[in-house]
Phi, psi and omega in degrees: 000137179281151179255132179235124182257133183228134177261128183231146178300155181306317178294329176292319179298318180299317180296314180302312177300322179289316178297315182297315179300319183293326182276341184078029178223170184281163175298326178294319179291325173299310181291322176300316178303315185296314181294324179295318184292323175300310182294323180293322179294339177247046181295344179286343174272124187239132181287131180223151174273172176301315177304320177294322179287335186249013186298337183283347183244348181299124175091001186280346184250125179275143177167188178290145182281350181254026186299324189282342184227352181265117185290352181290331185279353178262002179299126178085354181292135179078013180255000000 
């Protein structure tokens, strides 16, 4: 399990402590439950990499394969 550190205002910490005690669980469990419900409510949002977002255009352009790092291809660029 990953560790996440979150700073909260003093009054929120007091409310979290009281709510966790009333429910008989730790503050960590309470916060995990709250975060899970927020994420579940936004299931339409899926994490994607840039490659995932551009997969339909990857490889669509023909040209040299070393275009991104070969300085030879930059001669005269911007002039």
